[in-house]
C-alpha positions in Angstrom: 17.8 -3.0 -21.9 18.9 -2.0 -18.4 16.8 0.1 -16.1 18.3 3.6 -16.4 18.4 5.4 -13.0 19.0 9.1 -12.1 20.0 9.7 -8.5 18.9 13.0 -7.0 20.0 14.2 -3.5 21.4 17.4 -2.1 24.1 15.6 -0.1 27.1 14.1 -1.7 27.0 11.3 0.9 23.6 10.1 -0.1 24.1 10.5 -3.8 27.2 8.3 -3.5 25.4 5.8 -1.2 22.5 5.3 -3.5 24.7 5.1 -6.6 26.9 2.5 -4.7 23.9 0.5 -3.6 22.8 0.1 -7.3 26.3 -0.3 -8.7 26.9 -3.7 -10.3 23.3 -4.8 -10.0 22.3 -6.7 -13.2 20.0 -4.7 -15.5 20.3 -1.5 -13.5 22.5 1.4 -14.8 23.0 4.7 -12.9 23.1 7.2 -15.7 23.5 10.4 -13.7 23.3 12.3 -10.4 22.0 15.7 -9.4 22.4 17.8 -6.3 19.3 19.9 -6.5 15.8 20.0 -8.1 16.7 22.3 -11.0 19.6 20.2 -12.1 17.5 17.1 -11.7 15.0 18.4 -14.2 17.7 19.3 -16.6 19.3 15.8 -16.3 15.9 14.1 -16.6 15.3 15.9 -19.9 18.7 15.2 -21.3 19.2 11.6 -20.0 15.6 10.4 -20.2 15.9 7.9 -17.3 13.4 5.2 -16.6 13.5 5.8 -12.9 14.6 8.6 -10.5 15.5 8.3 -6.9 14.4 11.7 -5.5 15.3 13.4 -2.2 12.2 15.2 -0.8 13.9 18.1 1.0 16.4 20.1 -1.2 17.3 23.7 -1.6 16.2 25.8 -4.7 13.5 23.2 -5.7 12.3 20.4 -3.5 11.2 16.9 -4.5 7.5 17.9 -4.5 8.2 20.7 -7.0 10.3 18.4 -9.1 7.4 15.9 -9.3 5.0 18.6 -10.3 7.3 19.7 -13.1 7.9 16.1 -14.3 4.1 15.6 -14.4 3.6 18.9 -16.3 6.3 17.9 -18.9 4.7 14.5 -19.5 7.7 12.6 -18.2 7.2 8.9 -18.0 10.0 8.3 -15.5 9.1 6.5 -12.4 10.1 8.1 -9.0 11.1 6.6 -5.7 11.2 9.2 -3.0 13.9 9.3 -0.3 12.5 10.7 2.9 13.6 11.6 6.4 11.9 9.8 9.2 10.2 12.9 10.6 6.7 14.3 10.8 7.4 16.8 8.1 9.0 14.0 6.0 5.9 11.9 6.4 3.6 14.8 5.3 5.8 15.6 2.2 6.0 11.9 1.3 2.2 11.5 1.3 2.0 14.5 -1.0 4.6 12.9 -3.3 2.7 9.7 -3.5 -0.5 11.7 -4.3 1.5 13.2 -7.2 2.4 9.9 -8.6 5.6 8.7 -7.0 5.9 5.0 -7.2 7.0 4.4 -3.6 9.4 5.7 -1.0 12.1 4.6 1.4 13.4 6.3 4.6 17.0 7.4 4.7 19.1 5.5 7.1 19.7 7.5 10.3 22.3 5.5 12.0 24.7 2.6 11.6 28.0 2.3 9.8 28.5 3.2 6.1 28.5 -0.5 5.2 25.3 -1.1 7.2 23.6 1.9 5.6 24.7 0.7 2.1 23.2 -2.7 2.7 20.0 -1.3 4.0 19.6 1.0 1.0 20.2 -1.9 -1.4 17.7 -4.1 0.4 15.0 -1.4 0.3 15.6 -0.2 -3.3 16.1 -3.4 -5.2 12.7 -5.0 -4.6 11.0 -1.6 -5.4 12.9 -1.3 -8.6 12.1 -4.8 -9.7 8.4 -4.2 -8.8 8.5 -1.0 -10.9 10.0 -3.0 -13.8 7.1 -5.5 -13.6 4.6 -2.8 -13.5 6.0 -1.2 -16.6 5.9 -4.6 -18.4 2.3 -5.1 -17.4 1.3 -1.6 -18.5 3.0 -2.1 -21.8 1.1 -5.3 -22.4 -2.2 -3.7 -21.4 -1.6 -0.8 -23.7 -1.2 -3.0 -26.7 -4.2 -5.3 -26.0 -6.5 -5.5 -23.0 -5.5 -8.3 -20.8 -8.1 -10.9 -19.9 -9.4 -10.5 -16.4 -8.3 -13.3 -14.1 -11.2 -15.7 -13.4 -12.9 -15.1 -10.1 -13.5 -18.0 -7.8 -17.0 -16.6 -7.1 -20.1 -18.1 -8.7 -20.9 -14.9 -10.6 -19.3 -13.3 -13.6 -15.9 -11.6 -13.2 -16.2 -8.1 -11.7 -19.4 -8.9 -9.8 -19.5 -9.6 -6.1 -21.7 -12.6 -5.6 -23.1 -14.2 -2.5 -20.9 -17.2 -1.8 -21.4 -20.3 0.2 -20.2 -19.7 3.8 -18.9 -22.3 6.2 -21.3 -21.1 8.9 -23.8 -18.4 9.7 -22.6 -14.9 10.5 -22.3 -14.6 14.3 -22.7 -10.8 14.6 -22.5 -7.5 12.8 -19.9 -7.1 10.0 -16.5 -5.6 10.1 -14.3 -4.6 7.1 -10.6 -5.5 6.8 -8.2 -4.1 4.2 -4.6 -5.0 3.6 -2.4 -2.9 1.3 1.2 -2.0 0.5 3.0 -0.4 -2.5 0.5 1.9 -4.2 -1.6 1.9 -1.1 -1.9 5.6 -0.3 -3.3 6.4 -3.8 -5.6 3.3 -3.7 -7.0 4.3 -0.3 -7.4 7.9 -1.5 -9.7 6.5 -4.2 -11.5 3.9 -2.1 -12.2 5.7 1.2 -14.0 8.8 -0.1 -16.6 6.4 -1.6 -17.4 5.0 1.8 -20.2 6.6 3.8 -20.0 7.6 7.5 -23.3 5.7 7.7 -21.5 2.4 6.9 -22.8 -0.1 9.4 -19.4 -1.5 10.1 -16.0 -0.4 11.3 -13.1 -0.5 8.8 -9.6 -1.6 9.8 -6.6 -1.0 7.5 -3.0 -2.3 7.5 -0.8 -0.2 5.2 2.8 -1.3 5.2 4.5 1.9 6.4 7.1 3.0 9.0 6.3 5.1 12.1 5.3 8.8 11.7 4.1 8.1 8.1 0.8 6.5 8.9 -0.3 9.5 10.9 0.4 11.7 7.9 -1.5 9.2 5.7 -4.5 9.3 8.1 -4.5 13.1 8.0 -4.4 13.1 4.2 -7.2 10.6 3.9 -9.3 12.3 6.5 -9.3 15.5 4.5 -10.5 13.6 1.3 -13.2 11.5 3.0 -16.6 11.9 4.6 -16.0 8.8 6.7 -13.9 9.3 9.7 -10.2 8.2 9.3 -7.7 8.1 12.1 -4.6 6.2 13.3 -5.7 3.5 15.7 -5.0 3.8 19.5 -4.4 0.9 21.8 -7.5 -0.1 23.8 -10.1 2.0 21.9 -13.5 0.6 21.0 -14.2 0.5 17.3 -17.3 2.3 16.0 -19.3 1.8 12.9 -18.6 4.3 10.1 -15.0 4.9 11.2 -11.7 3.9 9.6 -8.8 2.7 11.8 -5.3 2.7 10.4 -2.6 0.6 12.0 0.2 2.8 13.2 3.5 2.3 11.4 5.8 0.0 13.2 3.1 -1.7 15.3 0.8 -4.6 14.7 -2.9 -4.1 15.1 -5.2 -6.9 16.3 -8.9 -7.1 17.3 -10.3 -8.5 20.5 -13.8 -8.9 21.9 -14.6 -6.7 24.9 -16.8 -7.7 27.8 -19.9 -6.8 25.9 -18.7 -8.2 22.6 -17.6 -4.8 21.3 -14.5 -4.7 19.1 -11.5 -3.5 21.0 -8.3 -2.5 19.1 -5.0 -3.7 20.5 -1.6 -2.6 19.3 1.4 -4.8 19.7 5.2 -4.8 19.3 5.3 -8.5 18.5 8.0 -9.5 15.9 7.4 -8.7 12.3 5.6 -11.1 10.1 6.4 -11.4 6.4 9.1 -8.9 7.1 6.3 -6.4 8.0 5.1 -4.6 11.1 2.2 -3.9 10.9 1.3 -7.1 9.1 -1.9 -7.8 7.2 -1.8 -11.5 8.3 -1.6 -10.4 12.0 -4.8 -8.3 11.7 -6.7 -10.8 9.6 -5.8 -13.7 11.9 -7.1 -11.9 15.0 -10.4 -11.1 13.3 -10.7 -14.8 12.2 -10.2 -16.0 15.7 -12.1 -13.4 17.7 -15.0 -12.6 15.3 -15.5 -15.7 13.0 -17.6 -15.3 10.0 -18.1 -11.6 10.4 -15.4 -10.1 8.2 -15.4 -8.6 4.7 -11.8 -8.6 3.8 -9.9 -7.0 0.8 -6.3 -7.3 -0.3 -5.2 -4.4 -2.5 -2.0 -3.5 -4.4 1.3 -4.4 -2.9 4.5 -6.4 -3.0 4.8 -9.8 -1.4 2.3 -12.2 0.0 1.2 -10.6 3.3 -2.5 -11.3 3.8 -2.8 -14.7 2.1 -2.6 -16.8 5.2 -4.9 -14.5 7.0 -7.5 -14.7 4.2 -7.3 -18.5 4.4 -8.3 -18.4 8.1 -11.0 -15.9 7.4 -12.4 -18.1 4.6 -12.5 -21.1 6.9 -14.9 -19.2 9.1 -17.1 -18.2 6.2 -16.0 -14.7 5.6 -16.2 -12.9 2.2 -12.9 -11.9 0.5 -12.0 -9.6 -2.4 -8.8 -9.0 -4.3 -7.9 -6.0 -6.5 -7.4 -6.9 -10.1 -4.1 -6.7 -12.0 -4.9 -3.8 -14.3 -5.7 -1.4 -11.4 -2.8 -2.4 -9.2 0.4 -0.5 -8.9 2.0 -3.8 -7.9 0.1 -7.1 -8.5 1.8 -9.0 -5.7 -0.4 -9.5 -2.6 -3.6 -9.8 -4.6 -2.1 -12.3 -7.0 -0.8 -14.5 -4.2 -4.2 -14.6 -2.6 -6.0 -15.3 -5.9 -3.6 -18.2 -6.7 -4.0 -19.6 -3.2 -7.8 -19.9 -3.9 -8.8 -17.7 -0.9 -10.6 -15.0 -2.9 -14.3 -14.8 -3.7 -14.2 -11.9 -6.2 -11.5 -10.1 -8.2 -12.5 -6.5 -8.8 -11.0 -3.3 -10.2 -10.2 -0.7 -7.5 -13.0 1.5 -8.8 -15.6 -1.1 -7.8 -14.3 -2.2 -4.4 -15.9 0.5 -2.3 -19.4 -0.2 -3.8 -18.8 -3.9 -3.3 -17.9 -3.4 0.4 -21.0 -1.2 0.9 -23.2 -3.7 -0.7 -21.8 -6.6 1.3 -22.2 -4.7 4.6 -25.8 -4.0 3.7 -26.5 -7.6 2.8 -25.0 -8.7 6.1 -27.3 -6.4 8.0 -30.4 -7.5 6.2 
């Protein structure tokens, strides 16, 4: 059965562009199009699509209102948001992800019609395939609980164990987190469980374009007692604070004159097609602060983070991967687990407690 897609946008140009981007792709069928939110709800009820591409800002009823109505109606359709690359677009997108949207893309804001079409296709197709895999996994899990992947740790699955380290920890701990698709919702669950008294700074790379990470930091700050902000170049990291890599810039850590952790932002080329990249952050911590990191890879597409975890493990760091059942997309964690660079595989609901426990152990 092909993936049935409903295209919703208030401009004819983008409705046509998205429809053309998906036209002729195997196992994807565009079953309808709508120019406003009210018509979108009517079409969704009549056509019962598997997936909706949904413009955020529309007259009569915007994308946020459409999401709220879909949730209230019990619709099982997945939603990919199309957002403008603006501050308001970022804020609305964070709200859409909180309401259950699968992911988002930014609308092309330049280039020729052909270039924009190619860009839309390159952004949409991996997301749609990831959504298909998530639906398959959920269907399997609903029929019978899937066995937890074995953890490379010495303890039972789901329990963080002390592991053999390559060397002694050379200083106080720091926490590293890499995440992509499904990240905003995962972070909204994890960060409120971290205390401002945490005796370590937390550094996060979330794959996201410029402007959107500041909106994400604002959203997470409201939900959390631990401080959350977008990182600034040259600032000194403090314990009990969360630093989010700005969209479009790499974040790396360096040792200041007194050994303090200094944040540096970079416009170096993308890695794994990402900037910021998880590997870039992890690599800097492995080189500058060997043996001190507690690193976690959460939900997301691709394999960003695996090579960085390998370097961290060589220095004796402790590593965690989110389990399949709690991931929106089991890509980044799966790659890390299969590479043998993960100490413990945990559901999202247990990761904050594990980080807290490991930080406490490191300080004792």
